C-alpha positions in Angstrom: 165.5 67.2 171.4 162.5 66.4 174.2 159.4 66.0 172.1 155.9 65.7 174.1 153.7 63.0 172.7 150.0 63.2 173.0 147.8 60.6 175.0 146.3 58.9 171.6 149.9 58.4 170.6 151.2 56.6 173.1 150.4 53.3 172.1 153.6 53.8 169.3 155.8 55.2 171.9 154.9 53.9 175.4 154.9 57.4 177.1 154.4 61.1 176.7 158.2 62.0 176.3 160.4 60.9 173.9 163.8 62.1 172.1 164.0 63.0 168.4 166.6 64.5 166.0 166.2 66.9 163.1 166.9 70.2 161.8 163.3 70.9 160.8 160.0 69.4 162.0 159.7 67.2 158.8 162.9 65.6 160.0 161.8 65.7 163.5 158.7 63.5 162.6 160.6 61.3 160.1 163.2 60.2 163.1 159.9 59.6 165.3 158.8 57.4 162.7 162.0 55.7 162.5 161.8 54.9 166.0 158.3 54.4 165.9 157.0 52.9 162.9 153.7 54.2 161.5 153.5 57.2 164.3 154.0 60.1 161.8 151.4 58.5 159.4 148.7 59.3 162.0 150.2 63.3 162.1 150.8 63.8 158.5 148.7 63.4 155.3 149.6 62.2 152.3 150.3 65.5 150.7 153.1 65.8 153.5 150.8 68.1 155.7 149.8 68.0 159.0 146.3 66.5 159.5 143.9 69.1 160.9 143.2 67.4 163.9 146.7 67.7 164.7 149.0 70.8 166.2 152.7 71.1 166.5 154.0 73.8 169.0 157.8 74.7 169.3 158.8 76.6 172.4 155.2 77.0 172.6 154.5 78.6 169.5 152.1 76.9 167.0 153.9 75.7 163.7 151.8 74.7 160.7 154.9 73.9 158.4 157.1 70.8 158.4 160.2 72.7 156.7 160.1 75.2 160.1 163.7 75.2 161.1 164.4 73.2 164.5 167.2 74.6 167.2 169.1 72.8 169.7 167.3 73.8 172.7 163.6 73.7 171.2 161.3 72.0 172.7 158.3 70.3 170.8 154.8 69.4 171.7 152.2 67.5 169.6 148.8 68.0 170.3 145.9 66.0 169.2 142.6 68.3 168.8 139.5 66.9 170.4 136.2 67.5 168.6 132.7 66.5 169.0 130.0 67.6 171.6 
């Protein structure tokens, strides 16, 4: 399935849209890490939770759990929150 990658992670993927597989969000992120080593650590912490500055959307709906099931036609977007002033 297509996965939109945020600009700060382009150094891993070389671009903004990649293909990955998985039946859950966690499996999809593991597949991304298999293809682009180190990318998962930028998104998921040591407790296996999404980092506070990362957001994932499946079909434009926010998702917070890595156990969220994915369907074949789902579109996944990863967004990095910005902060500062």
